[in-house]
N, C-alpha and C positions, 0 to 999 in steps of 0.2 A: 511542533516542528522545530527546526534548528533554533535553539535559544529561547524557545517559547513553551509555555505550559499549556497551550491550547490544543495539542494533538500528539499523537503517537503513531508510529508505523512499525510494521512487523514483516519480516521476510521468513517464510516457512521453509523447512527443509524439503528438498526435492522428493517427490513420490515416484518410486520406480517399481514397475511391475512387468514381468516377462510378457512380451508380445504387445506391449503398449508403449506409446511415446512417454517420455518423462513429463511430469506435471509440476509446474511451479506456481506458487501462490504468494501474493503479497496483499496486505491489508493496511489501511490507514484509518484512524479515527480522529476527527477534528471537531472542535466545538468553539462557538463564539456566542456569547449571551445565552439565549435559550434555544439556539439552533444547533443541532448536532448532525454530522455527516459521516457516513461510512463509505470508504472507497475500497473496492475489491478489484484485484487484477489477477488474471489467470493466463498462463501461456505454456507453450511446449518448449520455449527457450528460456534461459536464465533471465530473471528480471533484475536489472541493476538497482542497487539501493538508491542511487540518486534519481532514478525514474519515478519510483513510488513517492519519494520525498518531495520532488519538485511538483508532481501532480497534486499532491495534498496541499502544498504551500500555495499553489495557484488557486485551488478551490477555496482555501481559507481566505485568500485575498479578495475573492468575489463576495464573501459574506459581508 
């Protein structure tokens, strides 16, 4: 996460298909010691970068 080597997050390009709602996806991978966590977010609205980052940072803080 920000300034840390303990995790990464990714925002994927929107998937558009005729007749369906837009599909947004974000993922975060965080690790502390021998515990690793994957956070997956899906929505039909754009996922802000700070939303996936702050969620992953909060989860990392709980480890």
